[in-house]
C-alpha positions in Angstrom: -89.7 187.8 181.5 -93.3 186.6 180.5 -95.5 187.8 177.9 -98.9 189.0 178.3 -101.4 186.4 179.3 -104.4 185.7 177.0 -107.4 184.8 178.3 -108.3 181.7 175.9 -112.1 181.8 174.3 -113.5 178.7 174.4 -117.3 177.5 173.5 -119.2 179.4 171.0 -117.8 182.2 169.2 -117.6 185.5 170.5 -120.0 187.3 168.4 -119.4 191.1 169.2 -115.5 190.7 168.8 -115.4 189.4 165.1 -114.7 192.2 162.5 -116.0 191.8 159.3 -113.2 189.1 157.9 -113.9 187.0 161.0 -117.6 187.0 160.5 -117.6 186.3 156.8 -115.1 183.4 158.0 -117.6 182.0 160.5 -120.5 182.3 157.8 -118.8 180.9 154.6 -118.3 177.9 157.2 -121.7 177.3 157.8 -122.7 177.7 154.2 -123.6 181.6 154.3 -123.1 184.1 151.7 -120.3 186.5 152.8 -122.7 189.7 152.2 -124.7 188.6 155.2 -121.5 189.7 157.3 -122.1 193.4 156.7 -125.8 193.0 157.5 -124.9 191.3 160.9 -122.7 194.1 161.6 -124.9 196.9 161.3 -127.6 195.1 163.6 -125.1 194.9 166.4 -122.9 197.4 166.1 -124.3 200.5 164.1 -128.0 200.1 166.0 -127.1 198.0 168.8 -129.6 195.3 168.1 -128.6 191.9 170.0 -132.6 190.2 169.4 -131.6 188.3 166.7 -135.5 188.1 166.0 -135.4 191.7 165.2 -132.9 191.2 162.4 -135.8 191.4 159.3 -133.3 191.1 156.3 -131.7 187.8 157.7 -133.0 184.4 157.1 -134.9 182.6 159.7 -132.4 180.0 159.4 -129.5 181.9 159.9 -131.3 184.0 163.1 -131.8 180.5 164.9 -128.3 179.7 164.1 -126.7 182.9 165.2 -129.2 182.3 168.5 -127.9 178.6 168.9 -124.0 178.7 168.2 -122.7 182.4 169.0 -121.9 183.8 172.3 -123.2 187.7 172.6 -122.2 187.9 176.8 -120.8 191.5 177.8 -119.1 192.6 180.6 -121.5 193.8 183.6 -121.7 197.4 185.0 -120.4 197.1 188.6 -120.3 200.8 189.2 -121.1 204.0 187.0 -119.8 207.4 188.3 -120.1 210.9 187.2 -117.7 213.7 187.7 -118.5 217.3 188.6 -117.3 218.1 185.3 -119.6 215.8 183.4 -116.9 212.8 183.2 -118.4 209.6 183.4 -116.5 205.9 184.3 -117.6 202.8 184.5 -116.4 199.7 186.1 -116.7 196.9 184.2 -116.8 193.3 185.6 -115.5 190.6 183.4 -116.5 186.6 183.3 -113.3 185.9 185.0 -113.5 188.0 188.0 -111.4 191.0 187.0 -112.9 194.5 186.2 -111.3 197.5 184.0 -112.6 201.0 183.7 -113.6 202.9 181.0 -113.9 206.8 180.7 -116.2 208.9 178.9 -115.1 213.0 178.6 -117.6 215.1 177.0 -116.4 218.6 175.3 -118.3 221.3 173.3 -117.3 220.0 170.0 -116.5 216.1 170.6 -117.1 213.0 172.7 -113.9 210.8 173.7 -114.2 207.5 175.2 -111.1 206.3 176.8 -110.8 202.5 176.6 -109.0 199.8 177.8 -107.0 197.3 176.4 -105.6 194.9 178.9 -106.3 194.0 182.5 -103.7 195.9 184.5 -100.4 196.8 182.7 -97.2 195.4 182.7 -95.0 198.6 182.0 -95.3 199.4 185.3 -95.0 203.6 184.9 -94.2 204.9 188.0 -96.3 207.3 187.5 -99.9 205.4 187.0 -101.8 203.7 189.4 -103.1 201.1 186.4 -99.0 199.9 186.6 -98.9 199.7 190.3 -101.4 196.9 189.6 -99.3 194.4 187.3 -100.7 192.5 184.5 -103.4 190.0 184.8 -104.1 189.1 180.9 -104.7 190.6 177.8 -108.3 191.7 177.2 -110.1 189.5 173.9 -111.7 191.9 171.1 -115.2 191.4 172.3 -114.2 192.9 175.8 -112.2 196.0 174.1 -115.5 196.5 171.9 -118.1 195.8 174.8 -116.3 198.9 176.5 -117.9 201.2 173.3 -121.2 199.5 173.6 -122.3 199.9 176.9 -120.7 203.4 176.6 -123.0 204.1 174.1 -126.0 202.6 175.7 -125.5 204.6 178.4 -125.0 208.2 176.5 -126.9 207.6 173.2 -126.0 205.9 169.8 -124.5 209.5 168.8 -122.7 210.5 171.8 -119.1 209.0 171.1 -117.2 210.8 168.1 -113.6 210.1 169.2 -112.3 206.7 170.8 -108.7 206.4 172.2 -106.9 203.4 173.5 -105.3 205.5 176.6 -107.2 203.4 179.2 -105.5 200.3 181.2 -102.8 198.4 179.7 -100.6 198.8 176.3 -102.2 198.3 173.3 -99.4 197.3 171.2 -98.9 193.9 173.6 -102.1 193.2 172.6 -102.3 193.5 169.1 -103.6 190.3 168.2 -106.8 191.8 170.1 -106.5 195.4 169.5 -106.5 195.2 165.1 -109.8 193.7 165.1 -111.3 196.0 167.5 -109.7 198.9 165.3 -111.3 197.4 162.1 -114.6 197.3 163.8 -114.3 200.7 165.0 -113.1 202.3 161.5 -115.9 199.6 159.4 -119.0 201.9 157.9 -121.5 198.7 159.1 -120.2 199.1 162.4 -119.1 202.1 164.1 -118.1 203.9 161.3 -115.6 206.2 162.8 -112.9 208.3 161.0 -109.4 206.9 161.5 -108.4 210.8 162.4 -110.9 210.0 165.3 -109.1 206.6 166.5 -106.3 207.0 168.2 -103.5 204.4 169.7 -101.3 205.6 172.9 -98.1 203.3 173.6 -94.8 203.6 175.8 -93.2 202.7 173.0 -93.2 198.9 172.2 -91.1 199.3 169.1 -92.1 195.6 167.1 -95.9 196.6 167.6 -95.5 199.8 166.7 -93.9 198.9 163.3 -96.8 196.4 163.1 -99.6 199.2 163.7 -98.1 201.4 161.1 -98.3 198.8 158.7 -101.9 197.9 159.4 -103.9 200.5 160.8 -104.0 204.3 159.4 -105.4 205.7 163.1 -103.6 208.4 165.3 -100.5 207.7 167.2 -99.7 209.0 170.7 -96.6 208.3 172.3 -96.0 208.4 176.2 -92.6 210.2 176.0 -92.6 212.0 179.7 -88.8 212.3 179.5 -85.8 213.9 177.7 -82.9 211.8 179.0 -82.6 208.1 179.7 -82.2 208.1 182.9 -85.1 209.8 183.9 -87.5 207.6 181.2 -85.7 204.4 182.8 -87.5 205.0 186.2 -90.8 206.7 184.6 -91.2 204.3 181.8 -89.3 201.5 182.5 -89.8 200.0 179.2 -87.1 202.5 178.0 -84.5 200.1 179.2 -85.3 197.5 176.5 -86.4 200.8 173.7 -84.7 203.8 174.8 -85.3 207.2 173.8 -83.0 207.4 170.4 -84.7 204.2 169.2 -88.2 204.9 169.7 -87.8 208.7 168.1 -85.9 207.1 165.4 -88.9 204.8 164.8 -91.5 207.2 165.2 -89.3 209.5 162.0 -89.7 206.3 160.4 -93.6 205.8 161.4 -95.8 206.1 158.1 -98.1 209.0 159.0 -101.0 209.6 157.0 -101.1 213.0 154.9 -101.3 216.0 157.2 -101.0 213.9 160.8 -99.0 214.4 163.6 -97.6 212.3 166.3 -98.8 213.3 169.7 -96.2 212.9 172.3 -97.5 212.9 175.8 -95.5 214.6 178.7 -96.7 214.1 182.0 -95.5 217.3 183.9 -94.2 216.3 187.2 -92.4 218.9 189.8 -88.6 218.6 189.9 -88.5 215.7 187.8 -88.9 216.3 184.1 -90.2 219.8 184.2 -87.8 222.2 183.8 -86.0 224.7 181.0 -83.6 222.8 180.2 -85.9 219.7 179.9 -88.1 221.6 177.3 -84.6 222.9 175.3 -84.2 218.5 175.4 -87.6 218.1 173.9 -87.4 220.7 171.3 -84.3 219.0 170.0 -85.4 215.3 170.2 -88.5 216.0 168.2 -86.7 217.6 165.1 -87.7 215.8 162.1 -91.1 214.8 163.5 -94.5 216.1 162.6 -95.4 216.4 166.7 -97.9 217.4 168.8 -96.8 218.1 172.4 -99.5 217.2 175.0 -98.4 218.4 178.4 -100.2 216.8 181.2 -100.6 217.9 184.4 -99.9 214.8 187.2 -102.9 213.5 188.6 -101.7 212.0 191.9 -103.2 208.5 193.0 -102.5 206.9 196.5 -98.9 206.2 197.7 -97.2 208.0 194.8 -94.4 209.7 195.4 -94.7 212.4 193.2 -96.3 216.1 192.7 -98.0 218.0 190.2 -95.8 220.8 188.6 -97.0 224.4 189.7 -99.6 225.8 186.4 -96.8 228.5 186.4 -94.0 225.7 185.5 -96.3 223.7 183.0 -96.7 227.4 181.3 -93.1 228.4 181.3 -92.4 224.6 180.2 -94.9 225.0 177.3 -93.6 228.8 176.2 -90.3 227.6 175.3 -91.7 224.6 173.0 -94.2 227.1 171.4 -91.5 229.6 170.8 -89.4 226.6 169.3 -92.2 226.2 166.4 -94.1 223.0 168.0 -97.5 222.7 168.3 -98.1 222.3 172.3 -101.1 222.3 174.5 -101.8 221.6 178.1 -104.1 219.0 178.7 -107.6 220.1 180.8 -107.7 217.9 183.8 -111.0 216.2 183.6 -112.6 213.6 186.1 -109.9 214.3 188.8 -112.7 213.8 191.4 -113.7 210.2 190.4 -110.3 208.8 189.8 -111.2 209.1 185.8 -107.9 211.4 184.8 -105.0 210.3 183.0 -102.8 207.8 184.6 -105.7 207.3 187.9 -107.5 204.1 186.2 -107.1 201.3 188.2 -110.2 198.6 187.9 -109.8 195.4 190.1 -107.1 193.2 188.7 -107.0 189.5 190.2 -103.1 188.2 190.9 -101.2 191.0 188.7 -97.7 190.6 187.9 -95.4 193.5 187.2 -92.6 192.2 184.8 -92.7 194.0 181.4 -93.6 191.5 178.5 -90.9 192.0 175.5 -93.0 189.5 172.9 -95.8 190.4 171.3 -99.3 188.4 171.1 -100.4 188.2 167.5 
């Protein structure tokens, strides 16, 4: 089974993908003081200024060096859509001819941007449109951050309060690029988001889970979706490598920041995983874990064999979990009319593969 493929960065450095440490290293190589990194980050990310001539607190010589020696390219917006409920989706074209999708979900108290970390996905979850395409490659850090930049350009600089790595791809199989992107999101001189407002979702890649826990204080979401290995093997095939007992043990050991919970995402599939016994099994599985259960009505896509559980069945399932004392919510389906709901993102993936990589790219 093959590991995820990186698209190597050649030529000039991709400036928008350098976190503070990376930018400091570049500047020191140029003989410039490290403190310039914070100034440049603020211009590029906080203010989204890419015209170096406007960076008034930076020397002319450094501005000229930046203009000649770095790359500021971004993906191209190929298509922008807006759903009846206000959800926005962008199809972003990459330099190699692939395309990814990014979704913005407006709510009364927040604006959540759902971003992608890979071109396609190798995990082949059977209820997910992205997984049906296979994997082309990992996104680079500048391509991950560009999704935030483009959405802010479209929506306004203050529109996005939360960022979730729940778009195309498995973030923990691309931590080499995802971690610098997270650092930019949290950096006060870049996007300045609280760690409580950034969430990484994983299907259960345990080596990456351990690394994320050591290196980043962001929220964690687990794509669980089943309470029995036989069912999860079908829904989330990586379960064959990291089965439920191992995954949940890793969650119990995960170094959660104070007063945080792990979100367990559970897509509701009619007659598959939505019976009362499954709810009771879920309660038992999550014992000893500070947990929030997020029930997700299934969102259909072409050629799927699954059906959404009925509202009554979802309510009955939720009631069992609530009575056991677990925090539980039912996610409201958003953007379904433009295929922007959970599990519907497709993009345009060239020459995808469907193997499950077992090695991390770090």
